[in-house]
Structures are given as structure tokens and as C-alpha cells.
N, C-alpha and C positions, 0 to 999 in steps of 0.2 A: 826371582819367582820360580817355584817348583814346576817342572815340566812333566808331562805325561811320558813315561818311558818309551812308548811305541810311536806316538804321533808327534811328540815334541810340543804339543799345545798345552796351554795352561788349563787345569781342571776347572770345571764350573764351580763357582763359589757356593758353599752350602748355606742355606737360609739360617739366620741366627735364631736362637731359641725365642727371642722376643718377637721376631717376625712370624715364626711358626705359631706362637700363641696368639698373636694378633689376627692371623688368618683363620685360626680355629674359632676365635670369638666372632669374626666377621661371618663365618658360615652359620654359627648359631644365631646371631642377630638376624641374618637374612632369612633363615628358616622360620624363625619366630614371626618376623614381619610378614613373610609370605603367607604363613598359615593364618595370621590375623586378617590379611587382605582377602584370602580365599574364603574364609568363613563369612566375611562381610558381603562379598559379591554373591555368594551362594544364597544368602538370605534374600537377596533381590531377585536373582535369576530363577530360582525354583518356583516360587509362587507366581511370578509374572509369566514365565513360560508355560506353566500349567493352565492359567487362565486363557492365554492366547491359544493353546492347543485345544481346549474345550470349545472356545468360540469358533476356531477353525473347523473342528469336527461338526459343530452345529450348522455349518454352512453359511456363516456370516459373511465370509469373503465373497461368496457368489451372490449373496443378496445385495452387497454393496457394489457389485460390478456395474449394474445399470446406472448407478449414481456417478461412478468415476469414469465411465466410458466417454461422456462428453468432454471431460477434462483431458483425456488422452488426445482427443482430436485437436485441442488447443496447442499441444506441444508436438503435433505431427506424428503421433503414435496410433496404432490400431486399437479398437476397443479391447481386444484380447490382452493387450499389454497391461491392463489394469490388474490382472490376476497375479503375475509375478511381482509387480511393483507393490501391491498391497501385502503380499506375502513377505517381501523384504522389509517393508515399513513396520509391520506389526508382529511378524513371526521370526523368520531367520533369513540370513543371507543365503544359506544353502538351500532352503525351500524354494526361494525365488529362482536360483540357478537350475534346480531340478525341473521347475515348470518351463523355463526357457528352453531346456533340452527337449521336453516332450512336445511342446507346441511348435508347429512348423513356421517359425518366424524367419524372415529374410535376414541376410547378414547385416544389412544396414539397420534393420529394426533391432537386432541383437546388440549392435554397437550402441544405439541410443539408450536401450534399457540398461546396458552395462554402465554407461555414464551416470544415469539417474540413480541406479541402485548403489553404485560406488559412493556417491555423495550422501544419499539418504537411505538408511537402512537401520533396523532395530532401534527405532526412535524411543520406544518406551524404556528399555533396559539402559541404553546408553544415555538417554536423557536423565534418568534417575541418578546414574553415576556422576554425570557432569553437574547436576544440581547439588549432590553431596559434596562435590569437589569445589564448590564456591561460586557457582554461577546459576543463572536462571535456565533450567533444562528445557522448559517449554519454549522460551525465546530462541534458544539454540536450534531446537527442532524445527521451528517455523522458518528460521533462516536457511537451514539445510534444505527444506522442501522448496523454498523459493530459488535457492541456488541450483538445485537439481533441475527444476523446470526451466530456468533460464539457460543453463548449459545445454540441455537437450534441444531447446528451441533454436539456439544459435547453430549447433552442430547439424541439426536436421536440414538446414538450408543447403547443405552440401550433398544431401541424399534425397533425391526426388522419389515420391511414391511411398514414403514410409508409413503414411496413414492408412494405406490399403488394408482391409480386414484379412484375417487368415482363418483357415478352417480349424475348429477346435476338435481334438480327439475325443472320442466317446468316453474314455476313461477319466477325463478331467471332470471333477465335480461329483464323482461317485462317493457315497458315504460308506465308510467301513463301520464295523461294530465298535461300540464305545470301548470295550475291553482291549481291542486291537489298537485303537488310537492311543489309549493310555499306556499300553505296553511300548509302542513305538516312541511315545514321548519320554517314558522312563529310560529307555535305552539311549536315545539321543541326548537326554539331559545328563545321564551318567557319563557318556563318552565326552561330552563337552566339559563336564565338571573335572574329570581326570586331566583333560588337556589344560584347563585353566589352572589347576593345582600345580601341575608340573612346570608350566610356563611362569606363573607368578613366583613360585618359590625359587626357581632358577634365576629369574631376573633379579629378585631381591638379594640372593646370595652373590651374584655377580656385582651388583651395585655396592653392596657392603664391602666386598673384596677390593673393588676399585677405590672406595673411600679409604680403606685401610692402607692401600699402597700409594695414596695421594694422587690418583690418576683421574678422578672424576672431573675436576675442573679442566684438566688438559683435554679430555675427550670432548667435553661440552664446548670448549673454546674453538674446536674445529668447526662447529656448526654455528657459532655466534655470528659470522659474517652473513649467514642466510637470514638471521633474525630481522634485520632491517627490511629486507625485501618482503617478509611476511608481516611486517608491522608489529613485531614483538620486541620485547626487551631481552637483552642477553641473560637476564636473571632467570628466565623460564626455560633456558635452553635444554636442561636435563629432562624436564617434564615433557617438552615438545618432542625431543628425540625418542623418549620412551613411548609416547603415544603414536608417533608416526610409524615406528617400526613394529611395535607390538600390539597397537590398537587400544581402544578405550577400555574394553573389558579386561584383556590380558594385562594392560598396564595400569589398571585401576588402583592397585595397592600403592604404587609409587605416586600416582597423580593425586589421589585423595590424601595420602599422608603428607606429601610435600605441600599441598594447597592449605592444609590445616596447620602448617608450621608457623604461620604468622610472618613469614619472610616476603610475602607477595601482597601487593596492593589489590584492591577490588578490580581496578582497571586492568592490571596485568593479567589477572585470572580470566576476566571476561574476554580479552583479546586472545589469550591462549586457547580457551575453549571454542571460540569462533573458528580459529584455525584448525584445531584438532577435529572439530565436527566435520570439516570438509575432507581432511587428508590424514586420517588415522589408518593404521593397519595397511601401510603401503607396500607390504611384502606379500602377505597371505591373500588379500583380496585381488590384486592384479594377477597373481599367479593362477588363481582359480579361473578367472576369465581368460587368461592366456591359454589354458587347457581347452577352452571352447573356440579358440582361434581368433580371439579379440586382442589386438595388439596393445602394448603398453602405452602407446601414444593416446589411446582413448580412455584408459583407466588411471593414468598417472597425471598427465599434463593438465587436463581440465580440472582435476581436484586441486592441484597446486595453485593454479590460477584463481580458482574459486576461493581458496583459503586466503590468498593474498588480497584479492579484491574485497572480500567480506570484511576483513580487519581494517583495511585502509578506508573503506566506506564508513565503518564505525568510528574511526578516528576523525574523519572529516565531519561527520554529523556531530560528534562530541565537541569538536573545535567550534563549529558554527553555533551550537547551543550555548557554549561558554561565552562566545563573543556577543551573542544576542542578550544574554543575561547581564553582562557587564555594561552594555549600552543602555539596557532598561534601568539598571540601578543608577546610572548617571555618574558623573565625576564625584569623587569623595571630597566633601567640603574641607 
């Protein structure tokens, strides 16, 4: 073997022309798939976010506040918690966090809202994406709401006094001019669109490169031992990892394309989306709350447990229904 004259070490092998060509093709495929996924998600994101922005500007959130305030008391939150929670459900994660910063909530109340919002947020956009990817988006949204309420109710038992009302700042609820609201929406949407484009294209290029190098299955196999805990099949490991780390919106190109490949059963996809509904974007979302002083134990562990419990409960109900049907049909003559 030829040695480097100065260090005595063998020089790094140069990529073969075939490998170079394969990697270039992988970049082109990834860019093309990423662009296709970006255009698809933008067709959903822009009109939905515009409608939500107009409804928000019209004051619908504040009109709904008296309706949702009694619901807050059922999960040991103050009436004022309805505003950031409604913003998270129908508007955006970031709008909810901004409200949490402005309204003087206690640390315990912030923790409970972080748990709720981490599990249930952006139900319209994410529900549409999950519906497109092979499951019932409305059903997943209802389960996410139930899981968020259940998690908050359980955790609130360790924090007395979280239902106590807080003082609302005078600036909350003030209506700006429609042109200002539309301008803010346009800037926010443009910023989010650029972020989505960069992330989706980057993810697709990386995935295509990993496929070209034959590493996709190896990486997915690292997470397959976790699949049993979450009630999932090893077959969906790649989509689950993509959704957990990048989120439903950023990972939508991979999730939707893989779901439409025909390699997955309806049951596999339903379980996958139940899990991802609870625990997607497990890097960006917890980091955002961490900046507010809310520890990872509140924004990571409850979501993982909720994901596992939701899927295992679904499997149990499915098994009971199957057993009941087999008994009703009686023995085969």
C-alpha cells in the first residue's frame, strides 16, 4: 500500500466515478422530491394560515374564550390559558408561546400549558397532512386533544393552585388594522415557507444520499428496538424517525410519499400517525420551551408516554373488536 511521504499513513481512497455519479443523481432526486413536497405543503399551508389569520384578526379567539374557560377549569388551568391554547390549536405554535410570555402565568401553569401545546397544536394543517398520508386526520386530532387534556390533568395533581386566574395585560385582544395583520401574516408565512423549503429539500437530499450509499436500513435498524415499545412495526421506522426529529410539516414530503408507496398496511399507517400525532418535532418544540425555562422532562417524556399509550390502546381495542366479531360469527361449520 502506498504511504503518504510525510505522515506514513495511507491516503484516503478517492470515490469511484460510479459513486460520484450515484451521489449526483441522489442530490438531483432529493432536490426534485423536496421541491415536489414543498409545493404540496405550501398549497395547504398558505390558504389555511390566511383563513386562520383573518379569523384571528376578527377577534374570534377572544369570542371563544368564554366558551373554553370552563373547559380550562376541568384540567386545572386558569381561564386565561384558553387564549394561548386556542392559538396553538388553530394558529401556530409560536403565537401560543408569544402569548405565554406576555401573560403573567405562574411557572406551574406554564408547564401545564407546555405539556398541552406540545401534544396538541396546529391541528388543521397537521390534520390535513396526516389525512393525505393515509389516515383519518379528524380522528387523530380528537385523540391528540384527549391525550393533551389527560396529560395535563394528571400532571396538575403535582402542582396545587394552577387553576387560579391571572391578570390579563391591556395589550391582549387589541385589534390592529387589517393591512397590518395581513402584512404580518405575509412575513410570517414567507419566513416559514423558506424554512420549510430548506429543511424539506435538505432532508430529501440526505435520504436519497443514504439510499445511494445503502445506509438507510442500517440507520432505521438502530430505532427498530423502540418500535415495539411504541406499538409500531419495524416497517415504519424511517417515517417515524423523520416525523419525530423533523415534525409533521417539515417531514411531510417523506411521510406522504412513503405512505403512498403501497408498502404499508392501513393498520400500520394508523398506528404510525397516532404515534407521530403525539411526539413529532421532538427537537424544535422542546428547545423552544426550554428557552422559557421549561425542562425537557415536561415536553419530552409526557409526549413519548402519550404516544405509546395511544397506540397500545388502539391495538387493544382492535383486538377486542376482532375477538368480539369472531365470537358473533360463531364457529365455521
